[in-house]
C-alpha positions as CSV (number, residue, x, y, z in Angstrom):
1,M,-3.2,17.7,-25.3
2,I,-2.3,18.0,-21.6
3,T,-5.2,17.5,-19.2
4,E,-5.6,17.9,-15.5
5,A,-6.6,15.1,-13.2
6,T,-10.2,16.2,-13.4
7,G,-10.3,15.9,-17.2
8,I,-10.0,19.6,-17.8
9,P,-7.7,20.4,-20.8
10,L,-4.7,22.6,-19.8
11,A,-3.1,23.0,-23.2
12,V,-3.9,22.0,-26.8
13,I,-1.9,22.2,-29.9
14,L,-3.1,21.4,-33.4
15,T,-0.7,19.7,-35.8
16,G,-0.9,17.9,-39.1
17,A,-1.8,14.2,-39.0
18,N,1.5,13.3,-40.6
19,R,3.5,14.9,-37.7
20,N,4.8,12.8,-34.9
21,D,3.4,13.7,-31.5
22,V,6.9,13.7,-29.9
23,T,7.9,16.7,-31.9
24,Q,5.3,18.8,-30.1
25,L,6.2,17.7,-26.5
26,R,8.2,20.7,-25.5
27,P,5.8,23.3,-27.1
28,L,2.9,21.6,-25.5
29,L,4.4,21.7,-22.1
30,E,5.4,25.4,-22.6
31,A,1.9,26.2,-23.7
32,I,0.4,25.5,-20.2
33,P,-0.7,28.9,-18.9
34,K,0.5,30.2,-15.6
35,V,-2.1,29.8,-12.9
36,R,-2.7,32.4,-10.2
37,G,-4.2,31.3,-7.0
38,K,-3.2,31.0,-3.4
39,R,-0.6,33.2,-1.8
40,G,3.0,32.2,-2.1
41,R,4.9,30.9,-5.1
42,P,2.3,29.6,-7.5
43,R,2.7,26.3,-9.3
44,Q,3.3,27.0,-12.9
45,R,3.7,23.5,-14.3
46,P,2.2,20.2,-13.5
47,D,4.0,17.8,-11.1
48,V,3.8,14.8,-13.4
49,V,3.4,14.1,-17.1
50,L,1.9,10.8,-18.1
51,A,2.7,9.5,-21.5
52,D,2.3,6.4,-23.6
53,R,5.0,4.2,-25.2
54,G,5.5,6.5,-28.1
55,Y,7.5,8.8,-25.8
56,D,9.7,6.1,-24.4
57,H,13.2,7.5,-24.9
58,D,15.7,8.9,-22.4
59,K,15.9,12.1,-24.5
60,Y,12.2,12.9,-23.9
61,R,12.5,12.0,-20.2
62,A,15.4,14.4,-19.9
63,L,13.5,17.1,-21.7
64,V,10.5,16.8,-19.3
65,R,12.9,16.8,-16.3
66,E,14.5,20.0,-17.6
67,L,11.2,21.7,-17.1
68,Q,11.1,20.3,-13.5
69,I,8.3,17.9,-14.2
70,R,8.4,14.2,-13.3
71,P,7.9,12.0,-16.3
72,L,5.8,8.8,-16.0
73,I,6.3,7.2,-19.4
74,A,5.4,3.6,-20.2
75,R,8.3,1.4,-21.3
76,R,8.4,-0.4,-24.6
77,G,8.6,-4.1,-24.5
78,T,6.9,-4.4,-21.1
79,E,3.5,-5.9,-20.6
80,H,0.4,-3.7,-20.4
81,G,-0.6,-3.3,-16.9
82,S,2.3,-1.0,-15.8
83,G,-0.2,0.9,-13.7
84,L,-0.3,4.0,-15.9
85,G,-3.7,3.1,-17.2
86,K,-5.1,4.1,-13.8
87,Q,-4.2,7.7,-14.6
88,R,-4.2,7.7,-18.4
89,W,-7.9,7.2,-18.6
90,V,-8.3,10.9,-17.9
91,V,-6.6,11.6,-21.3
92,E,-8.8,9.1,-23.1
93,Q,-11.9,10.5,-21.4
94,T,-11.0,14.0,-22.6
95,F,-10.6,12.7,-26.2
96,A,-14.1,11.1,-25.8
97,L,-15.5,14.4,-24.6
98,L,-14.0,16.2,-27.5
99,H,-15.4,13.7,-29.9
100,A,-18.9,14.5,-28.5
101,F,-18.6,17.7,-30.6
102,R,-19.5,16.5,-34.0
103,R,-17.5,19.3,-35.7
104,L,-14.3,17.9,-34.2
105,R,-15.0,14.3,-34.8
106,I,-14.4,14.7,-38.5
107,R,-12.4,17.6,-39.7
108,W,-14.5,19.5,-42.2
109,E,-12.6,22.8,-42.1
110,V,-9.8,23.2,-44.7
111,R,-8.2,26.0,-42.7
112,A,-6.3,24.9,-39.6
113,D,-6.9,28.1,-37.7
114,I,-10.7,27.6,-37.9
115,H,-10.4,24.0,-36.7
116,E,-8.1,25.1,-33.9
117,A,-10.6,27.7,-32.9
118,F,-13.3,25.1,-32.7
119,L,-11.0,22.8,-30.7
120,K,-10.2,25.5,-28.2
121,L,-13.9,26.5,-27.9
122,A,-14.7,22.8,-27.2
123,C,-12.0,22.8,-24.5
124,A,-13.5,25.9,-23.0
125,L,-17.0,24.3,-23.0
126,I,-15.6,21.2,-21.3
127,C,-14.0,23.3,-18.6
128,W,-17.1,25.3,-18.1
129,R,-19.3,22.2,-17.7
130,R,-16.8,20.6,-15.3
131,L,-16.5,23.7,-13.1
132,T,-20.3,24.3,-13.0
133,S,-20.9,20.7,-11.9
134,L,-18.5,21.2,-9.0
135,R,-20.7,23.8,-7.3
């Protein structure tokens, strides 16, 4: 899942529990929708991607840079307290918001497309709640 600084999910991909998250890095970054807004050349990708130690490899940093995004990935073997936690809490908060939906907390659906539909519906509800609270 890729979230914005406000905790609004930008893109979500559903995979099996036995798949490594790193395999879905590029499809997840490419799944971010293009945003229309102000005049001029619109920003189509985030400026920075924050990731945990599971993504610590030069190959993944290069992959993110190819998409013209700056990677902020925690290094393995370093102490916790690298400073990324100050921004990564947004991702953890979004997971907590998704777990507020009981249907997503435990996967009861056998079919992946139904579970993915509930996941995207929950993301839409989170976005709607965040945007209505900004008024």
